[in-house]
C-alpha positions as CSV (number, residue, x, y, z in Angstrom):
1,M,158.3,-35.7,-13.2
2,P,154.7,-36.3,-14.3
3,K,154.1,-38.3,-17.5
4,N,152.9,-36.5,-20.6
5,T,149.3,-37.5,-20.8
6,P,146.9,-37.0,-23.7
7,A,145.2,-34.2,-21.7
8,G,148.4,-32.2,-21.8
9,P,148.5,-31.6,-25.5
10,K,144.8,-31.0,-25.6
11,K,145.1,-28.3,-22.9
12,R,148.0,-26.7,-24.8
13,S,145.9,-26.7,-28.0
14,L,143.0,-25.1,-26.2
15,N,145.3,-22.5,-24.7
16,R,146.7,-21.6,-28.1
17,L,143.1,-21.4,-29.5
18,F,142.0,-19.1,-26.7
19,L,145.1,-16.9,-27.2
20,G,144.4,-16.8,-31.0
21,I,140.8,-15.8,-30.5
22,S,141.8,-13.2,-27.9
23,C,144.3,-11.7,-30.3
24,L,141.7,-11.6,-33.1
25,G,139.3,-9.9,-30.8
26,L,141.9,-7.3,-29.8
27,A,142.8,-6.7,-33.4
28,F,139.1,-6.2,-34.3
29,L,138.6,-3.7,-31.5
30,T,141.7,-1.8,-32.4
31,A,140.6,-1.7,-36.1
32,C,137.3,-0.2,-35.0
33,A,138.8,2.4,-32.8
34,N,138.9,5.0,-35.5
35,V,135.1,4.6,-36.0
36,I,133.8,3.8,-32.5
37,P,134.7,6.4,-29.8
38,P,135.8,5.5,-26.3
39,C,133.2,4.5,-23.7
40,G,133.1,8.0,-22.2
41,A,131.6,9.4,-25.4
42,K,128.1,10.9,-25.3
43,T,125.4,9.5,-27.5
44,S,122.5,11.8,-28.6
45,P,123.8,15.0,-27.0
46,P,121.4,17.9,-27.0
47,S,121.9,20.7,-29.5
48,S,122.7,23.1,-26.6
49,E,126.1,21.4,-26.3
50,F,127.0,22.6,-29.8
51,R,126.1,26.3,-29.6
52,N,128.7,28.5,-31.2
53,T,130.8,25.5,-32.4
54,K,132.3,24.6,-35.8
55,W,133.1,21.1,-37.0
56,E,135.2,20.0,-40.0
57,L,134.6,16.7,-41.8
58,V,137.9,14.8,-41.5
59,R,136.8,11.2,-42.3
60,W,134.0,9.5,-44.1
61,N,133.7,5.8,-43.5
62,L,131.7,3.9,-46.0
63,P,129.4,1.0,-44.9
64,P,131.3,-2.3,-44.2
65,N,131.5,-4.7,-47.1
66,G,130.5,-8.4,-46.8
67,L,133.6,-9.2,-44.9
68,G,133.1,-6.4,-42.4
69,E,135.9,-4.3,-43.8
70,V,135.5,-0.5,-43.7
71,S,137.0,1.8,-46.2
72,A,137.1,5.6,-46.2
73,R,135.7,7.8,-48.9
74,Q,138.2,10.4,-50.2
75,I,137.3,13.9,-49.0
76,P,139.1,17.2,-49.7
77,Q,140.5,18.8,-46.5
78,G,142.1,22.0,-45.5
79,E,141.4,25.6,-46.6
80,A,142.9,25.2,-50.1
81,S,140.4,22.3,-50.8
82,N,137.3,24.1,-49.4
83,P,136.6,21.8,-46.5
84,I,133.1,20.4,-45.6
85,Y,132.1,21.8,-42.2
86,L,129.1,22.4,-39.9
87,Q,128.6,25.5,-37.8
88,F,126.0,25.7,-35.0
89,D,124.5,29.1,-34.1
90,S,124.6,30.7,-30.7
91,N,120.9,30.0,-30.1
92,G,121.1,26.3,-30.8
93,T,118.3,26.5,-33.4
94,R,120.2,26.6,-36.7
95,L,123.0,24.9,-38.4
96,S,124.9,26.3,-41.4
97,G,128.1,25.3,-43.2
98,S,129.7,24.4,-46.5
99,T,129.7,21.3,-48.6
100,G,133.0,22.4,-50.1
101,C,131.2,23.9,-53.1
102,N,127.9,25.4,-51.8
103,R,126.7,26.8,-48.5
104,F,123.8,25.2,-46.7
105,T,121.6,25.9,-43.7
106,A,119.2,23.8,-41.6
107,E,116.9,24.1,-38.6
108,L,117.5,22.1,-35.4
109,S,114.8,20.4,-33.4
110,E,115.4,18.2,-30.3
111,D,114.4,14.5,-30.4
112,A,115.6,11.1,-29.2
113,R,118.6,11.2,-31.6
114,G,119.8,14.4,-29.8
115,F,118.5,16.6,-32.5
116,T,117.1,16.4,-36.0
117,L,118.0,18.6,-38.9
118,T,115.0,19.9,-40.9
119,R,114.5,22.4,-43.8
120,I,117.9,21.8,-45.2
121,A,118.6,24.2,-48.0
122,S,121.7,25.0,-50.1
123,S,123.0,27.4,-52.7
124,K,123.3,26.1,-56.2
125,M,126.7,27.1,-57.6
126,A,128.1,24.8,-60.3
127,C,131.1,22.7,-59.3
128,S,132.9,19.7,-60.8
129,P,130.7,16.6,-61.2
130,Q,132.8,14.8,-58.5
131,R,132.3,17.6,-56.1
132,M,128.6,17.8,-56.8
133,Q,128.2,14.1,-56.1
134,L,130.1,14.5,-52.8
135,E,127.8,17.4,-51.9
136,N,124.6,15.5,-52.8
137,D,125.8,12.5,-50.7
138,F,126.8,14.7,-47.8
139,L,123.4,16.5,-47.7
140,Y,121.7,13.1,-47.9
141,E,123.6,11.9,-44.9
142,L,122.8,15.1,-43.0
143,N,119.1,14.5,-43.7
144,D,119.1,10.8,-42.9
145,Y,121.5,10.1,-40.1
146,R,120.6,7.5,-37.3
147,S,122.6,8.8,-34.4
148,I,125.1,11.4,-33.2
149,V,128.0,10.7,-30.8
150,R,130.3,13.3,-29.2
151,N,133.6,12.6,-27.6
152,G,135.2,16.0,-26.7
153,D,136.3,17.5,-30.0
154,Q,135.2,14.6,-32.1
155,L,131.6,14.3,-33.5
156,L,130.3,11.2,-35.3
157,M,127.2,11.2,-37.4
158,I,126.2,7.6,-38.1
159,G,123.9,7.1,-41.1
160,T,121.0,4.6,-41.4
161,D,123.2,3.0,-44.2
162,R,126.0,2.6,-41.6
163,E,128.2,5.3,-43.2
164,V,130.0,7.3,-40.5
165,L,130.9,11.0,-40.9
166,S,133.6,12.0,-38.5
167,F,134.1,15.7,-37.6
168,M,136.7,17.5,-35.5
169,Q,136.0,20.7,-33.7
170,R,137.6,23.8,-35.2
171,P,137.9,27.3,-33.9
172,N,134.6,29.1,-34.6
173,S,135.1,32.2,-36.7
174,A,131.5,33.5,-36.1
175,K,131.1,36.3,-33.6
C-alpha cells in the first residue's frame, strides 16, 4: 500500500476546488436559463418571421444588480389583467398591441438587430399611476432595445440597459 505523501492531500484539495467551481458554474448557467435561450435560438430574426403573430409579455427581468442578481418586475397577466402584447401584421411592416391600458402602433424597418421599431404612437386613456408608469417604461424599452432573440414560441427583447422583456407566442385573433 503506498504511503500517504504530501501530494495526496493537495491533489484531493484541488479536486474538491475544481468540483466546487464546476458546481458554481452549473448553478450560474441554470439560474440564467430563464433569461438566456438555448443555443438553437435565432438572434436578430427578420420581421418576415413574425408576420401574423401575437406575443404576450410574460416576464420582465430588470438589469442585474451589483452582485449579478436578476429580479423580475411585476407585470399583470391574463385577460382579466389586460395583458401587454405585441401583434405583427400580415405584411411585416407594422406592429400594434396593448400596453395593458392603451393601444399602440409602430412601423417596422429591417436592420442589423433584425428590425427596428419607428414612429411608435399610442392612445392616451387615463389609467392608474402604476399602470401608466409600466406603460411608459414598456414603450421606452420598445423604442430602445439592443437585440431580439427568438426560440420557437419565445421572444426576448434585450434592452440597452440590460432589461429583458420575455414574450410567449399566443394565438393571433386578427384575420
